[in-house]
C-alpha positions as a printed NumPy array, in Angstrom:
array([[-13.441,   6.924, -13.666],
       [-11.895,   5.619, -10.842],
       [ -8.083,   6.181, -10.64 ],
       [ -5.351,   4.996,  -8.141],
       [ -2.176,   7.152,  -8.989],
       [  0.99 ,   5.891,  -7.032],
       [  4.102,   7.916,  -6.918],
       [  7.613,   7.673,  -5.143],
       [  9.34 ,   4.213,  -6.002],
       [ 12.585,   4.625,  -6.605],
       [ 15.914,   2.687,  -6.218],
       [ 17.929,   2.764,  -2.976],
       [ 20.633,   0.99 ,  -0.616],
       [ 19.889,  -1.215,   2.146],
       [ 18.861,   0.956,   5.348],
       [ 17.337,   4.034,   2.757],
       [ 13.937,   5.389,   3.123],
       [ 11.201,   6.121,   0.575],
       [  7.863,   7.836,   0.57 ],
       [  5.019,   5.956,  -1.605],
       [  2.051,   8.146,  -1.911],
       [ -1.161,   7.324,  -3.691],
       [ -3.617,   9.919,  -4.927],
       [ -7.367,   8.456,  -5.457],
       [-10.206,   9.728,  -7.613],
       [-13.548,   8.894,  -8.977],
       [-15.191,   7.212,  -5.938],
       [-16.391,   7.75 ,  -2.594],
       [-12.71 ,   7.622,  -1.061],
       [-14.258,   7.871,   2.721],
       [-16.22 ,   4.642,   2.219],
       [-12.864,   2.53 ,   1.211],
       [-10.07 ,   0.867,   3.312],
       [ -6.983,   2.029,   1.695],
       [ -3.451,   0.186,   1.596],
       [ -0.774,  -1.006,  -0.387],
       [  0.337,  -4.612,  -1.785],
       [  3.388,  -5.46 ,  -3.13 ],
       [  4.474,  -8.454,  -5.672],
       [  8.064,  -9.252,  -5.902],
       [  9.255, -11.588,  -9.192],
       [  8.094, -15.301,  -8.956],
       [  6.016, -14.451,  -5.517],
       [  2.306, -13.717,  -4.748],
       [  1.127, -10.561,  -4.216],
       [  0.714,  -9.597,  -0.614],
       [ -0.503,  -7.235,   1.879],
       [  1.874,  -4.465,   3.216],
       [ -0.197,  -2.196,   5.502],
       [ -3.745,  -1.122,   5.568],
       [ -5.597,   1.809,   6.892],
       [ -9.386,   1.726,   7.732],
       [-11.77 ,   3.995,   7.148],
       [-11.702,   5.081,  10.961],
       [ -8.137,   5.717,  10.659],
       [ -6.824,   2.68 ,  12.471],
       [ -3.918,   1.027,  11.013],
       [ -1.898,  -1.79 ,  10.567],
       [  1.176,  -3.193,   9.203],
       [  2.252,  -6.6  ,   7.768],
       [  4.829,  -8.285,  10.529],
       [  7.524,  -8.365,   7.883],
       [  7.529,  -4.489,   7.77 ],
       [  6.142,  -3.901,  11.315],
       [  8.579,  -1.425,  12.988],
       [  9.774,   0.168,   9.855],
       [  6.663,   0.947,   7.277],
       [  4.153,   3.518,   8.364],
       [  1.058,   4.13 ,   6.497],
       [ -1.533,   7.402,   6.742],
       [ -4.189,   8.558,   4.924],
       [ -5.953,  12.008,   4.209],
       [ -9.058,  12.125,   3.597],
       [ -9.729,  15.684,   2.804],
       [ -6.818,  15.151,   0.203],
       [ -7.837,  11.757,  -0.794],
       [ -4.246,  10.036,  -0.409],
       [ -2.831,   7.323,   1.305],
       [  0.929,   7.448,   1.877],
       [  3.583,   4.53 ,   3.023],
       [  6.87 ,   5.638,   4.608],
       [  9.272,   2.953,   4.335],
       [ 12.293,   2.898,   6.474],
       [ 15.381,   0.453,   6.852],
       [ 14.928,  -0.732,   3.805],
       [ 15.878,  -4.36 ,   3.04 ],
       [ 16.801,  -6.108,  -0.154],
       [ 13.539,  -8.291,   0.239],
       [ 11.676,  -4.988,   0.17 ],
       [ 11.99 ,  -5.097,  -3.526],
       [  8.961,  -5.435,  -5.182],
       [  6.003,  -4.022,  -7.476],
       [  3.761,  -1.813,  -4.773],
       [  0.114,  -1.459,  -5.633],
       [ -2.097,   0.839,  -3.924],
       [ -5.616,  -0.492,  -3.05 ],
       [ -8.917,   0.139,  -2.159],
       [-11.72 ,  -2.198,  -0.553],
       [-15.238,  -1.132,   0.275],
       [-15.741,  -0.858,   4.055],
       [-18.31 ,  -4.06 ,   4.139],
       [-15.213,  -6.341,   3.352],
       [-13.796,  -5.023,   6.834],
       [-14.201,  -8.382,   8.404],
       [-11.669,  -9.69 ,   6.56 ],
       [ -8.138,  -9.08 ,   6.982],
       [ -6.102,  -6.888,   4.76 ],
       [ -3.432,  -9.874,   4.61 ],
       [ -6.068, -12.217,   3.743],
       [ -7.632, -10.55 ,   1.079],
       [ -7.842, -12.281,  -2.752],
       [ -6.917,  -9.992,  -5.477],
       [-10.365, -10.341,  -6.729],
       [-11.629,  -8.71 ,  -3.349],
       [ -9.744,  -5.861,  -3.743],
       [-11.902,  -3.001,  -5.604],
       [ -9.691,  -0.931,  -7.186],
       [ -6.085,  -0.978,  -7.789],
       [ -3.277,   1.403,  -8.75 ],
       [ -0.99 ,   0.513, -11.821],
       [  2.181,  -0.029,  -9.413],
       [  5.734,   1.725,  -8.861],
       [  8.684,  -0.446,  -8.515],
       [ 10.833,  -0.17 ,  -5.332],
       [ 14.19 ,  -1.432,  -5.682],
       [ 16.925,  -2.03 ,  -2.825],
       [ 20.29 ,  -2.62 ,  -3.357],
       [ 22.549,  -4.29 ,  -0.835]])
């Protein structure tokens, strides 16, 4: 049984920080790109950050310079460090896993159906 379990969401004020963590189990973790999506009310789900099987990372332009992603293959975890949070970062954040052979598709262009596994989501709320 595949599980992606997120933790670390919460409420902070503008300028604050949060660290999201995702623990994976039930599949061959090393064969999958890992990352995060988010969805705000009334908006489409969007890619936030990703880390490939070789450890290379990327973040969306909207969070560049503020968010950092990392993965630990031994622990099968992926973390998202979020600094200088803004109200527009308020959303449900989802951990996601995508099989390596979809690597030619940008994380930020993936359709929800192209994501192999999803976590249940963790809420991040940033107040002004």
